[in-house]
C-alpha positions in Angstrom: 0.0 0.0 -0.1 1.0 3.8 -0.6 2.2 5.8 2.4 1.7 9.2 0.5 -1.1 10.7 -0.7 -1.8 13.2 -4.0 0.1 16.8 -3.5 -2.1 18.9 -1.5 -2.8 21.8 -3.7 -1.5 25.0 -2.8 -5.0 26.2 -1.3 -6.3 23.0 0.0 -10.1 21.9 -1.2 -10.5 20.2 2.6 -12.6 23.1 3.2 -15.0 23.1 -0.1 -15.1 19.2 0.7 -16.5 20.0 4.4 -18.6 22.9 3.0 -20.1 20.5 0.3 -20.6 17.8 2.8 -22.3 19.8 4.8 -24.6 21.2 2.0 -25.3 17.5 1.0 -26.1 16.5 4.5 -28.4 19.1 4.9 -30.8 18.5 1.9 -30.6 14.7 2.9 -31.4 16.0 6.7 -35.0 18.1 5.2 -36.1 15.0 4.3 -35.5 12.8 6.5 -38.7 13.5 8.6 -40.7 14.5 6.1 -40.7 11.5 3.4 -42.4 9.0 5.6 -45.3 11.6 7.1 -45.5 12.8 3.3 -46.0 9.4 1.8 -48.7 8.6 4.7 -50.3 10.9 5.6 -50.8 12.7 1.9 -50.4 9.6 -0.5 -52.0 7.4 1.6 -49.1 4.8 1.0 -49.5 1.5 2.7 -46.5 0.2 4.9 -44.9 -2.3 1.7 -45.5 0.5 -0.8 -43.8 3.1 2.8 -41.1 0.1 2.3 -40.3 0.5 -1.0 -40.4 4.4 -0.4 -37.6 4.8 1.9 -35.9 1.4 0.2 -35.7 2.0 -3.2 -33.3 4.8 -3.0 -30.0 2.8 -1.6 -31.6 -0.3 -3.7 -30.5 1.9 -6.9 -27.1 3.4 -5.0 -26.0 -0.7 -4.0 -25.8 -0.7 -8.1 -24.4 3.1 -8.8 -22.4 3.5 -6.4 -19.4 1.3 -7.4 -19.9 2.0 -10.4 -19.4 5.8 -9.5 -16.4 4.9 -7.4 -14.9 3.3 -10.8 -15.6 6.1 -12.7 -14.0 8.7 -10.8 -11.1 6.2 -10.0 -11.0 6.5 -14.0 -11.7 10.1 -15.2 -11.4 11.8 -11.8 -13.7 12.8 -8.6 -14.7 16.3 -10.0 -16.9 15.1 -12.7 -18.3 12.9 -10.7 -19.3 14.8 -7.6 -20.6 17.2 -9.9 -23.4 14.6 -12.2 -24.3 12.8 -8.9 -25.2 16.0 -6.8 -27.2 17.4 -10.1 -29.2 13.7 -10.0 -30.3 14.5 -6.2 -31.6 17.5 -7.0 -34.0 16.0 -9.9 -35.1 13.5 -7.5 -36.1 16.0 -4.9 -37.8 18.0 -7.4 -40.0 14.9 -8.0 -41.0 14.0 -4.8 -41.7 17.7 -4.4 -44.5 17.2 -7.3 -45.5 13.7 -6.2 -49.3 13.5 -6.2 -49.0 9.1 -6.3 -47.0 7.0 -5.1 -45.4 6.3 -8.1 -44.2 9.3 -8.6 -42.4 9.1 -5.0 -41.0 5.7 -6.0 -39.7 7.7 -9.3 -38.2 10.1 -7.2 -36.0 7.8 -5.1 -35.1 5.8 -8.0 -33.4 9.0 -9.7 -31.5 10.4 -6.7 -30.6 6.7 -6.1 -29.3 6.2 -9.4 -27.4 9.0 -8.9 -25.8 9.0 -5.6 -21.8 8.7 -5.2 -20.7 11.8 -4.1 -20.4 10.8 -0.7 -18.5 8.3 -1.4 -16.6 10.4 -4.4 -16.3 13.0 -1.3 -14.8 10.8 0.6 -12.3 9.8 -1.9 -11.3 13.3 -2.5 -10.2 13.2 1.1 -7.9 10.6 0.5 -6.6 12.2 -2.7 -5.0 15.1 -0.5 -4.1 13.6 2.5 -1.4 11.5 4.2 -2.2 8.0 6.1 -0.5 10.9 9.1 -3.2 13.8 9.3 -5.9 12.2 7.5 -7.5 10.8 10.7 -8.1 14.6 11.8 -8.9 15.4 8.4 -11.5 12.8 8.4 -12.7 14.1 12.3 -13.8 17.6 10.6 -15.3 16.1 7.8 -17.6 13.9 10.2 -18.4 17.5 12.1 -19.7 18.3 8.5 -22.1 15.4 8.9 -23.0 16.0 12.4 -24.1 19.9 11.3 -25.9 18.6 8.3 -27.6 16.2 10.3 -28.3 18.9 13.3 -29.7 21.4 11.3 -31.3 19.6 7.9 -34.5 18.0 10.1 -35.1 20.8 12.2 -35.5 22.7 8.9 -37.4 20.4 7.3 -39.3 20.4 10.4 -40.0 23.8 9.9 -41.0 24.3 6.5 -43.3 22.0 6.3 -45.2 22.9 9.4 -44.9 26.7 8.2 -45.6 25.8 4.2 -46.2 22.7 3.6 -45.2 19.1 3.8 -43.7 19.3 -0.5 -41.6 22.6 0.7 -39.0 21.1 2.0 -38.4 18.6 -1.1 -38.3 22.0 -3.4 -36.1 23.9 -0.9 -33.6 20.8 -0.7 -33.3 20.8 -4.6 -32.4 23.6 -4.2 -29.3 23.5 -1.8 -28.0 21.0 -4.5 -28.2 23.2 -7.3 -25.7 25.3 -5.0 -24.1 22.5 -4.3 -23.5 21.6 -7.9 -22.9 25.0 -8.9 -20.4 25.2 -6.3 -18.2 22.1 -6.5 -18.4 22.9 -10.5 -16.4 26.1 -10.3 -14.3 26.4 -6.9 -13.5 22.8 -6.5 -10.4 21.2 -7.9 -9.3 17.8 -9.6 -7.7 15.6 -6.7 -7.2 12.3 -8.3 -3.6 13.0 -10.3 -3.0 12.0 -13.1 -1.1 9.0 -12.6 -3.6 7.9 -10.2 -6.2 7.7 -13.0 -3.5 5.8 -15.0 -2.9 3.3 -13.0 -7.1 2.6 -12.3 -7.2 2.6 -15.7 -4.2 -0.1 -15.7 -6.4 -2.2 -12.9 -10.1 -1.4 -13.3 -11.4 -4.5 -11.6 -12.8 -5.2 -8.2 -10.6 -7.7 -7.5 -7.5 -5.2 -7.2 -9.2 -4.3 -3.4 -8.8 -7.2 -2.0 -5.0 -8.1 -2.8 -2.0 -8.8 -1.1 -4.0 -11.3 1.5 -6.2 -9.2 3.0 -9.5 -10.5 1.1 -11.0 -11.9 4.7 -10.3 -8.6 6.4 -12.0 -6.3 3.7 -14.6 -9.0 4.0 -15.4 -8.7 7.5 -15.2 -5.0 7.7 -17.9 -5.5 4.9 -20.2 -8.0 6.2 -19.5 -5.5 9.5 -20.7 -2.9 7.5 -24.1 -4.3 6.1 -25.5 -5.3 9.3 -24.4 -2.8 11.3 -26.6 0.3 8.6 -29.3 -2.3 8.2 -30.0 -2.9 12.2 -29.0 1.1 12.3 -32.1 1.6 9.5 -34.5 0.1 10.7 -34.7 2.7 13.4 -33.7 6.0 10.7 -36.9 4.7 8.2 -39.5 3.8 10.9 -38.5 6.7 13.3 -40.9 9.6 12.7 -43.8 7.0 12.6 -42.7 5.8 15.8 -42.8 9.0 16.9 -45.8 10.4 15.6 -48.1 6.5 16.6 -46.7 6.9 20.3 -46.4 10.3 20.9 -48.5 12.3 18.4 -45.3 14.7 17.0 -45.9 16.5 13.7 -43.0 17.2 11.9 -41.7 19.7 13.8 -41.3 18.2 16.7 -39.8 14.8 14.8 -37.5 17.3 13.0 -36.2 18.9 16.7 -35.2 15.3 18.4 -33.3 14.9 14.8 -31.5 18.1 15.4 -30.2 16.9 19.0 -29.5 14.2 17.6 -26.8 15.5 14.7 -25.8 18.5 17.5 -24.5 15.2 19.8 -23.1 13.1 16.7 -20.8 16.5 16.0 -20.1 16.6 19.3 -19.1 12.8 19.1 -17.0 12.5 16.3 -15.6 16.0 15.5 -14.4 15.9 19.0 -14.7 12.6 21.7 -13.3 10.7 18.5 -10.0 12.5 17.0 -9.1 12.5 20.3 -9.8 8.5 21.3 -8.2 7.8 17.8 -4.4 8.8 18.9 -4.1 5.6 19.7 -4.5 2.5 17.5 -8.2 1.1 19.2 -10.3 1.5 15.8 -11.6 -2.0 15.6 -12.5 -1.4 19.7 -14.6 1.7 19.3 -16.3 0.1 16.7 -17.3 -2.9 18.9 -18.3 0.1 21.7 -20.2 1.8 19.2 -21.9 -1.5 17.9 -22.7 -2.9 21.6 -24.0 0.8 22.6 -26.3 1.0 19.1 -28.0 -2.6 19.5 -28.8 -1.7 23.7 -30.6 1.4 22.9 -32.4 -0.3 20.1 -33.6 -3.2 22.4 -34.8 0.3 24.7 -36.5 2.0 22.6 -39.8 0.2 22.7 -39.7 1.1 25.7 -39.6 4.5 25.8 -43.2 6.5 27.2 -41.5 9.9 27.7 -40.0 12.8 26.3 -36.6 12.5 29.0 -36.4 8.4 27.9 -36.9 9.1 24.6 -34.0 11.6 24.1 -31.7 9.5 27.5 -31.6 6.7 24.4 -31.2 9.0 21.0 -27.8 10.1 23.0 -27.1 5.9 23.0 -28.4 6.0 19.3 -26.1 9.0 18.8 -23.1 7.5 20.6 -22.7 4.5 19.0 -22.9 5.3 15.3 -21.4 8.3 15.5 -18.3 5.1 17.1 -19.0 2.4 14.2 -19.6 3.3 11.5 -17.0 6.0 10.7 -13.9 3.9 12.4 -15.8 1.0 9.9 -15.2 2.9 6.7 -11.7 4.3 8.4 -10.2 0.0 8.4 -11.9 -0.2 4.8 -10.0 3.3 3.8 -6.3 1.8 5.2 -7.0 -1.3 3.6 -6.0 -1.6 -0.3 -4.1 1.0 -2.1 -5.0 4.9 -2.7 -5.3 4.3 -6.2 -8.3 1.6 -5.3 -9.3 3.8 -2.7 -12.5 5.4 -4.9 -13.5 1.9 -5.7 -13.2 0.3 -2.4 -15.3 3.3 -0.5 -17.6 2.7 -3.2 -18.0 -0.7 -2.4 -18.5 0.4 1.8 -21.7 2.7 0.4 -23.1 -0.1 -1.2 -22.5 -2.7 1.5 -24.4 0.5 3.7 -26.8 0.8 0.5 -28.0 -3.0 0.9 -28.2 -2.8 4.3 -30.6 0.7 3.9 -33.1 -1.3 1.6 -33.0 -4.0 4.1 -33.9 -2.2 7.0 -36.8 -0.1 5.7 -38.0 -3.5 4.4 -37.4 -5.7 7.2 -38.5 -2.6 9.4 -42.1 -1.4 8.0 -42.8 -5.3 7.3 -42.8 -6.1 11.0 -44.2 -3.1 12.5 -47.9 -4.0 10.7 -47.5 -6.6 13.2 -47.8 -3.9 16.3 -50.7 -2.3 17.0 -50.6 1.2 17.4 -49.8 1.4 21.1 -46.6 -0.6 20.5 -46.1 0.1 17.1 -42.6 -1.0 15.6 -41.6 -2.9 18.8 -40.9 -6.5 17.1 -38.8 -4.3 14.5 -36.7 -2.3 16.6 -36.0 -5.8 18.6 -35.3 -7.2 15.7 -32.7 -4.4 15.4 -31.0 -5.5 18.2 -30.0 -8.8 17.6 -28.8 -7.6 13.5 -26.6 -5.3 15.3 -25.3 -7.8 18.1 -24.6 -9.8 14.3 -22.4 -6.8 13.3 -20.8 -7.1 16.7 -19.7 -10.8 15.8 -18.4 -9.8 12.4 -15.8 -6.6 13.6 -15.1 -8.8 15.8 -13.6 -11.0 13.0 -11.6 -7.4 11.3 -7.7 -8.3 11.8 -5.9 -4.8 11.7 -2.6 -3.9 11.7 -0.7 -2.6 15.0 1.6 0.2 15.0 1.4 1.4 11.7 -0.1 4.9 11.3 -3.7 5.6 13.3 -6.7 4.5 10.9 -9.2 7.3 9.2 -12.1 7.9 10.6 -14.4 8.2 7.9 -18.0 9.5 8.7 -20.5 7.4 7.7 -22.7 7.5 4.6 
């Protein structure tokens, strides 16, 4: 594996990448508390249809993210970022204009098929940072994720309450267009000509697994799949759970998710960066998965806002630990010129989990009454996260080298 990255431009693009990811996650966060309630309340979607509306986006990402990763290794990061962000904008417009379930699904298909911006942005950072300082830079990007997720749900909730449930989608589309313009005009290409040429010469997925690391990378991918599946059961059902259990509207759900995002900023931007001064990525991933599993198991027993906020604290802490460290371990497990492809595979594992999570969650939620909505789903989520712990324990990271970068989850 290489021990160096692409030469950093005279003016580092890290600040711009930080802003790009923040805007991207802001748009994503705006939609989170609105989509399930919009689909069920306005479009009158059935539970099975809700599962597809939420999950189809990730199914398309499962197919397309590795292609975008491979393409970014060949032609560069910048054009791939612009195209994927523009696709997100189109998808949001279709969602805002939707009057039927099928229009909602179409909007999610467009957005998912163009998805590749997160993994490509991660590859940009890998291009311009060294092994020694990448952990610090990735921790700052984790804070950008948290800021976007903190502000987005609150903005989405307020917009839907002050105007209508379609308004947040149009607002998010405008943000995506602004983001694409920003990348096109200001972001320099970060992939060196040498790395681009090597990617063209050895453009196979198998290259990612070279050097006797197939077992480790497979275990990391399996851990990612299980962890994201368990977590996605909760994210798919959370807005409806709050509505049915507590009677909350989109604004109130948005405020709770903003609280979760604020905690994510503190955990990833502060606590995690300090902890990663030592090579304990695997241990942190295990701790994160354990905390997540316990929090999911406790979620059905929340009957007051105070208890709900305590459980959400555990959910944010666990997710802030497990997903970034898994991505960091994966990033240092292959050569620099394969970074885009590997991070694309990690995003695909996450995308499969985000597809399976809603399918399992909505399928099981119908088994419970309104008073116990999603109880069975949350218990199954905890069991799947226990499986993630098993796979993480199989990972055997190198010791004594540079501390792995903590790449934020996608």
